[in-house]
PyMOL commands that place a pseudoatom at each C-alpha (Angstrom):
pseudoatom trace, name=CA, resn=ILE, resi=1, chain=A, elem=C, hetatm=0, pos=[11.631, 8.011, -18.280]
pseudoatom trace, name=CA, resn=THR, resi=2, chain=A, elem=C, hetatm=0, pos=[9.605, 7.986, -15.080]
pseudoatom trace, name=CA, resn=PRO, resi=3, chain=A, elem=C, hetatm=0, pos=[6.335, 9.906, -15.283]
pseudoatom trace, name=CA, resn=SER, resi=4, chain=A, elem=C, hetatm=0, pos=[5.944, 12.651, -12.733]
pseudoatom trace, name=CA, resn=VAL, resi=5, chain=A, elem=C, hetatm=0, pos=[2.988, 14.372, -11.184]
pseudoatom trace, name=CA, resn=SER, resi=6, chain=A, elem=C, hetatm=0, pos=[3.230, 18.078, -10.617]
pseudoatom trace, name=CA, resn=ASP, resi=7, chain=A, elem=C, hetatm=0, pos=[-0.312, 18.812, -9.444]
pseudoatom trace, name=CA, resn=VAL, resi=8, chain=A, elem=C, hetatm=0, pos=[-2.962, 16.784, -7.619]
pseudoatom trace, name=CA, resn=GLN, resi=9, chain=A, elem=C, hetatm=0, pos=[-6.507, 17.978, -8.235]
pseudoatom trace, name=CA, resn=HIS, resi=10, chain=A, elem=C, hetatm=0, pos=[-8.928, 18.154, -5.321]
pseudoatom trace, name=CA, resn=HIS, resi=11, chain=A, elem=C, hetatm=0, pos=[-12.318, 16.512, -5.827]
pseudoatom trace, name=CA, resn=PRO, resi=12, chain=A, elem=C, hetatm=0, pos=[-15.130, 16.356, -3.263]
pseudoatom trace, name=CA, resn=CYS, resi=13, chain=A, elem=C, hetatm=0, pos=[-15.403, 12.913, -1.665]
pseudoatom trace, name=CA, resn=ASN, resi=14, chain=A, elem=C, hetatm=0, pos=[-18.986, 12.483, -2.897]
pseudoatom trace, name=CA, resn=GLN, resi=15, chain=A, elem=C, hetatm=0, pos=[-17.825, 12.744, -6.528]
pseudoatom trace, name=CA, resn=PRO, resi=16, chain=A, elem=C, hetatm=0, pos=[-15.888, 9.960, -8.309]
pseudoatom trace, name=CA, resn=HIS, resi=17, chain=A, elem=C, hetatm=0, pos=[-12.138, 10.266, -7.759]
pseudoatom trace, name=CA, resn=ASP, resi=18, chain=A, elem=C, hetatm=0, pos=[-9.095, 8.117, -8.506]
pseudoatom trace, name=CA, resn=ALA, resi=19, chain=A, elem=C, hetatm=0, pos=[-7.420, 8.298, -5.110]
pseudoatom trace, name=CA, resn=GLU, resi=20, chain=A, elem=C, hetatm=0, pos=[-7.673, 9.834, -1.667]
pseudoatom trace, name=CA, resn=VAL, resi=21, chain=A, elem=C, hetatm=0, pos=[-4.791, 11.747, -0.116]
pseudoatom trace, name=CA, resn=PHE, resi=22, chain=A, elem=C, hetatm=0, pos=[-4.675, 10.902, 3.573]
pseudoatom trace, name=CA, resn=ALA, resi=23, chain=A, elem=C, hetatm=0, pos=[-1.266, 12.079, 4.789]
pseudoatom trace, name=CA, resn=ILE, resi=24, chain=A, elem=C, hetatm=0, pos=[1.515, 14.512, 3.995]
pseudoatom trace, name=CA, resn=VAL, resi=25, chain=A, elem=C, hetatm=0, pos=[4.879, 13.476, 5.428]
pseudoatom trace, name=CA, resn=THR, resi=26, chain=A, elem=C, hetatm=0, pos=[7.679, 16.008, 5.814]
pseudoatom trace, name=CA, resn=ASP, resi=27, chain=A, elem=C, hetatm=0, pos=[11.067, 14.469, 5.075]
pseudoatom trace, name=CA, resn=THR, resi=28, chain=A, elem=C, hetatm=0, pos=[13.730, 15.630, 7.516]
pseudoatom trace, name=CA, resn=ALA, resi=29, chain=A, elem=C, hetatm=0, pos=[16.644, 14.704, 5.230]
pseudoatom trace, name=CA, resn=SER, resi=30, chain=A, elem=C, hetatm=0, pos=[18.887, 17.480, 4.045]
pseudoatom trace, name=CA, resn=GLY, resi=31, chain=A, elem=C, hetatm=0, pos=[21.736, 17.830, 1.618]
pseudoatom trace, name=CA, resn=ASP, resi=32, chain=A, elem=C, hetatm=0, pos=[21.841, 16.165, -1.785]
pseudoatom trace, name=CA, resn=TYR, resi=33, chain=A, elem=C, hetatm=0, pos=[18.792, 14.500, -3.332]
pseudoatom trace, name=CA, resn=PRO, resi=34, chain=A, elem=C, hetatm=0, pos=[18.390, 11.206, -1.435]
pseudoatom trace, name=CA, resn=GLY, resi=35, chain=A, elem=C, hetatm=0, pos=[16.939, 9.146, -4.311]
pseudoatom trace, name=CA, resn=ASP, resi=36, chain=A, elem=C, hetatm=0, pos=[14.110, 6.716, -4.949]
pseudoatom trace, name=CA, resn=THR, resi=37, chain=A, elem=C, hetatm=0, pos=[15.100, 4.120, -2.337]
pseudoatom trace, name=CA, resn=HIS, resi=38, chain=A, elem=C, hetatm=0, pos=[15.091, 6.739, 0.421]
pseudoatom trace, name=CA, resn=PHE, resi=39, chain=A, elem=C, hetatm=0, pos=[11.569, 7.886, -0.472]
pseudoatom trace, name=CA, resn=SER, resi=40, chain=A, elem=C, hetatm=0, pos=[10.301, 4.330, -0.822]
pseudoatom trace, name=CA, resn=ASP, resi=41, chain=A, elem=C, hetatm=0, pos=[11.656, 3.452, 2.640]
pseudoatom trace, name=CA, resn=LEU, resi=42, chain=A, elem=C, hetatm=0, pos=[10.159, 6.629, 4.113]
pseudoatom trace, name=CA, resn=ALA, resi=43, chain=A, elem=C, hetatm=0, pos=[6.749, 5.942, 2.554]
pseudoatom trace, name=CA, resn=ASN, resi=44, chain=A, elem=C, hetatm=0, pos=[6.749, 2.285, 3.619]
pseudoatom trace, name=CA, resn=SER, resi=45, chain=A, elem=C, hetatm=0, pos=[7.460, 3.236, 7.219]
pseudoatom trace, name=CA, resn=GLN, resi=46, chain=A, elem=C, hetatm=0, pos=[5.281, 6.352, 7.542]
pseudoatom trace, name=CA, resn=CYS, resi=47, chain=A, elem=C, hetatm=0, pos=[2.454, 6.016, 5.006]
pseudoatom trace, name=CA, resn=THR, resi=48, chain=A, elem=C, hetatm=0, pos=[1.563, 2.431, 5.945]
pseudoatom trace, name=CA, resn=ASP, resi=49, chain=A, elem=C, hetatm=0, pos=[1.111, 3.239, 9.646]
pseudoatom trace, name=CA, resn=ALA, resi=50, chain=A, elem=C, hetatm=0, pos=[-0.795, 6.413, 8.785]
pseudoatom trace, name=CA, resn=ALA, resi=51, chain=A, elem=C, hetatm=0, pos=[-3.039, 4.441, 6.398]
pseudoatom trace, name=CA, resn=SER, resi=52, chain=A, elem=C, hetatm=0, pos=[-3.999, 1.990, 9.145]
pseudoatom trace, name=CA, resn=SER, resi=53, chain=A, elem=C, hetatm=0, pos=[-4.850, 4.847, 11.473]
pseudoatom trace, name=CA, resn=TYR, resi=54, chain=A, elem=C, hetatm=0, pos=[-6.821, 6.659, 8.743]
pseudoatom trace, name=CA, resn=LEU, resi=55, chain=A, elem=C, hetatm=0, pos=[-8.774, 3.558, 7.699]
pseudoatom trace, name=CA, resn=GLY, resi=56, chain=A, elem=C, hetatm=0, pos=[-9.482, 2.444, 11.252]
pseudoatom trace, name=CA, resn=THR, resi=57, chain=A, elem=C, hetatm=0, pos=[-8.125, -1.036, 10.473]
pseudoatom trace, name=CA, resn=ASP, resi=58, chain=A, elem=C, hetatm=0, pos=[-4.827, -2.606, 9.467]
pseudoatom trace, name=CA, resn=PHE, resi=59, chain=A, elem=C, hetatm=0, pos=[-4.046, -1.346, 5.954]
pseudoatom trace, name=CA, resn=ASN, resi=60, chain=A, elem=C, hetatm=0, pos=[-2.451, -4.712, 5.104]
pseudoatom trace, name=CA, resn=SER, resi=61, chain=A, elem=C, hetatm=0, pos=[-5.707, -6.527, 5.934]
pseudoatom trace, name=CA, resn=ARG, resi=62, chain=A, elem=C, hetatm=0, pos=[-7.586, -4.763, 3.096]
pseudoatom trace, name=CA, resn=ASP, resi=63, chain=A, elem=C, hetatm=0, pos=[-6.892, -6.420, -0.253]
pseudoatom trace, name=CA, resn=ASP, resi=64, chain=A, elem=C, hetatm=0, pos=[-9.404, -4.095, -1.939]
pseudoatom trace, name=CA, resn=ILE, resi=65, chain=A, elem=C, hetatm=0, pos=[-7.520, -0.918, -0.945]
pseudoatom trace, name=CA, resn=GLY, resi=66, chain=A, elem=C, hetatm=0, pos=[-4.103, -0.063, -2.306]
pseudoatom trace, name=CA, resn=GLY, resi=67, chain=A, elem=C, hetatm=0, pos=[-1.967, 2.968, -1.999]
pseudoatom trace, name=CA, resn=GLY, resi=68, chain=A, elem=C, hetatm=0, pos=[0.992, 4.887, -3.183]
pseudoatom trace, name=CA, resn=PHE, resi=69, chain=A, elem=C, hetatm=0, pos=[2.921, 8.080, -2.723]
pseudoatom trace, name=CA, resn=PHE, resi=70, chain=A, elem=C, hetatm=0, pos=[4.331, 11.052, -4.553]
pseudoatom trace, name=CA, resn=TYR, resi=71, chain=A, elem=C, hetatm=0, pos=[7.713, 12.445, -3.626]
pseudoatom trace, name=CA, resn=PRO, resi=72, chain=A, elem=C, hetatm=0, pos=[9.874, 15.416, -4.622]
pseudoatom trace, name=CA, resn=SER, resi=73, chain=A, elem=C, hetatm=0, pos=[11.667, 15.501, -7.949]
pseudoatom trace, name=CA, resn=THR, resi=74, chain=A, elem=C, hetatm=0, pos=[15.340, 16.388, -8.077]
pseudoatom trace, name=CA, resn=ASP, resi=75, chain=A, elem=C, hetatm=0, pos=[14.419, 19.934, -9.105]
pseudoatom trace, name=CA, resn=SER, resi=76, chain=A, elem=C, hetatm=0, pos=[11.750, 20.446, -6.448]
pseudoatom trace, name=CA, resn=TRP, resi=77, chain=A, elem=C, hetatm=0, pos=[14.117, 19.007, -3.800]
pseudoatom trace, name=CA, resn=ALA, resi=78, chain=A, elem=C, hetatm=0, pos=[16.720, 21.598, -4.796]
pseudoatom trace, name=CA, resn=ASN, resi=79, chain=A, elem=C, hetatm=0, pos=[14.027, 24.251, -4.246]
pseudoatom trace, name=CA, resn=GLY, resi=80, chain=A, elem=C, hetatm=0, pos=[13.241, 23.041, -0.716]
pseudoatom trace, name=CA, resn=ASP, resi=81, chain=A, elem=C, hetatm=0, pos=[10.362, 20.588, -1.326]
pseudoatom trace, name=CA, resn=ARG, resi=82, chain=A, elem=C, hetatm=0, pos=[10.477, 17.939, 1.403]
pseudoatom trace, name=CA, resn=THR, resi=83, chain=A, elem=C, hetatm=0, pos=[6.916, 16.577, 1.245]
pseudoatom trace, name=CA, resn=VAL, resi=84, chain=A, elem=C, hetatm=0, pos=[5.823, 13.038, 0.523]
pseudoatom trace, name=CA, resn=THR, resi=85, chain=A, elem=C, hetatm=0, pos=[2.109, 12.734, -0.294]
pseudoatom trace, name=CA, resn=CYS, resi=86, chain=A, elem=C, hetatm=0, pos=[0.482, 9.425, 0.702]
pseudoatom trace, name=CA, resn=TYR, resi=87, chain=A, elem=C, hetatm=0, pos=[-2.696, 8.285, -1.044]
pseudoatom trace, name=CA, resn=LEU, resi=88, chain=A, elem=C, hetatm=0, pos=[-5.156, 5.385, -1.065]
pseudoatom trace, name=CA, resn=ASP, resi=89, chain=A, elem=C, hetatm=0, pos=[-6.968, 3.908, -4.054]
pseudoatom trace, name=CA, resn=ARG, resi=90, chain=A, elem=C, hetatm=0, pos=[-8.970, 0.865, -5.099]
pseudoatom trace, name=CA, resn=THR, resi=91, chain=A, elem=C, hetatm=0, pos=[-6.981, -2.198, -6.151]
pseudoatom trace, name=CA, resn=ASP, resi=92, chain=A, elem=C, hetatm=0, pos=[-9.551, -2.992, -8.870]
pseudoatom trace, name=CA, resn=GLY, resi=93, chain=A, elem=C, hetatm=0, pos=[-8.770, 0.303, -10.628]
pseudoatom trace, name=CA, resn=GLN, resi=94, chain=A, elem=C, hetatm=0, pos=[-12.284, 1.704, -10.231]
pseudoatom trace, name=CA, resn=GLN, resi=95, chain=A, elem=C, hetatm=0, pos=[-12.864, 5.172, -8.882]
pseudoatom trace, name=CA, resn=LEU, resi=96, chain=A, elem=C, hetatm=0, pos=[-13.706, 5.881, -5.256]
pseudoatom trace, name=CA, resn=ILE, resi=97, chain=A, elem=C, hetatm=0, pos=[-16.945, 7.458, -4.144]
pseudoatom trace, name=CA, resn=GLY, resi=98, chain=A, elem=C, hetatm=0, pos=[-17.039, 8.678, -0.580]
pseudoatom trace, name=CA, resn=SER, resi=99, chain=A, elem=C, hetatm=0, pos=[-14.189, 8.783, 1.886]
pseudoatom trace, name=CA, resn=LEU, resi=100, chain=A, elem=C, hetatm=0, pos=[-12.133, 5.845, 3.140]
pseudoatom trace, name=CA, resn=HIS, resi=101, chain=A, elem=C, hetatm=0, pos=[-11.648, 7.586, 6.498]
pseudoatom trace, name=CA, resn=ASN, resi=102, chain=A, elem=C, hetatm=0, pos=[-12.616, 5.165, 9.321]
pseudoatom trace, name=CA, resn=ILE, resi=103, chain=A, elem=C, hetatm=0, pos=[-14.039, 2.613, 6.860]
pseudoatom trace, name=CA, resn=GLY, resi=104, chain=A, elem=C, hetatm=0, pos=[-12.654, -0.176, 9.071]
pseudoatom trace, name=CA, resn=SER, resi=105, chain=A, elem=C, hetatm=0, pos=[-13.668, -3.551, 7.683]
pseudoatom trace, name=CA, resn=SER, resi=106, chain=A, elem=C, hetatm=0, pos=[-16.789, -2.248, 5.931]
pseudoatom trace, name=CA, resn=PRO, resi=107, chain=A, elem=C, hetatm=0, pos=[-17.110, -2.936, 2.198]
pseudoatom trace, name=CA, resn=LEU, resi=108, chain=A, elem=C, hetatm=0, pos=[-16.118, -0.194, -0.224]
pseudoatom trace, name=CA, resn=PRO, resi=109, chain=A, elem=C, hetatm=0, pos=[-18.999, 1.933, -1.490]
pseudoatom trace, name=CA, resn=ALA, resi=110, chain=A, elem=C, hetatm=0, pos=[-20.112, 0.862, -4.965]
pseudoatom trace, name=CA, resn=PRO, resi=111, chain=A, elem=C, hetatm=0, pos=[-18.583, 2.988, -7.742]
for i in range(1, 111): cmd.bond("trace and resi %d" % i, "trace and resi %d" % (i + 1))
show_as sticks, trace
zoom trace
């Protein structure tokens, strides 16, 4: 069984938080549920470029910042959900404090 997330809670950037949503991608696919590989390919092509733009540096150059994405379930897809939510987090598992927007090559703020 794959765990699913049905709700992402908003927290102010100046309070500890697990991840930072930086992009919402609208999938243009239609028809039957496209499956995990489709969403992974979409996220790898769209979220990675958006992450670099958001960070102000190449996402792949930051080994201290990771990321991931949430995508529609089969049920939500059937109800018209076409959004992929891209997020950034710390690779050391600690919480973020402050925003990663335009952090560039600066060190992460201490947790």
